[in-house]
Phi, psi and omega in degrees: 000132181273106184276010169277352174295154182291155173276124181270324175234133178230115179243137181226128174053045179290127174237134174227119180242128176253141173261125176239092187067238179272354188260138172258130178247122177268106181279324175232140185231069175081058183267131169254130182209133173241144170240121183269144180305128173084359182267160174246116182248135174252130178254116182251159175153158180290167174303137180086004182278347178109004185301307184290324177299315178299315181299318181295324177289317179300326183268002178077016174276342180215163178238147181287155173291321173206170184106176183237148178221131178225140174246119179048041177086354180267125184289127177239023185290324181226065188279155167284162177300324179296318180295321178296317179298316179296319178300311180297316185292319187273331194235342191243137168245141181242140171228128183245175180296323179253145201280330177056036174281155178275117190299329185275359180248147175289171177305313182296320181292324175299318181287319183296330180303320179282320181302324182294339183264352190255138184288333185235035186292150170274162176300139181306322180297326178293321179294320178292326176296321181299326181263008174075031185235026179304321184288346184252012190296335181263009179269150177270158180310321182294344180264004184241154175287169177301318180296321178293320178297321179293325177292325173297319178298323176293316177302319179296323180286324186269348185300331181273009181053058181291150175288329186227136176242122182249123188238120181253104182050056186294342178250010188298331182259011188243154172286169189300315184294317179291321177301322180296321178299317179296319179294325177297323177294315178298320178299318180294318178299317180296315184283317186279320181263352183057035176285133174286129186232135170239126183243117172272130179204157169256004184267094190304323181301335179300334181300337181296339182263010184262155168283331184211143182237121180246127179251130177252147176210127175054042175078008179232159174277120181273317178217151177216099191235134172290154180236090184292345183249049179304133182251154168289152180306328180293340182263353182292132176266121187267000000 
């Protein structure tokens, strides 16, 4: 990985505290994190380690209690709701464990819904082709397998050509073989479109396909290691 590439997201000393009744829960405790243009980063750690909280802050779905966040040099530490919405719409794609497709729309219509809102979107058919689902574009979610629905969700996320793709347990609801197909799609998006990708997972073998592996524990970054021997998903040993 060429680390002379620019940093697209720079987070420093992120703290996130939630109040649950009388109790304060510290989800993040002073996290520093960079995402470099074009890299694929895997975030590992047990439940409650802060992985999803960090991802949500990086993507503008949540704001830190304290600390700084910048996208391409633009400060997002104390954003207005309008600025966060614009950031998410223009620059971020999200993929979650559950697909959140609209049941009454076909695969193509689900993807087109996002394309219509994005200033630099690719044609919906191109996005479905990228995830290998051209033949299923007129099918409804109920007519597709879980893996196919997740690939539609990826097409929906990448159709707007986001600079950053944030994935929270994208294979969590899938069996191993189907999960590998989904990971192959993410690998292709990263390599072909040079989209910066961060993948939160508890599935440690997925780290083999990353440029960098970040481990969280108790709201802090425990390790942040480059992976010079990045593998294709087909080469990952499970």
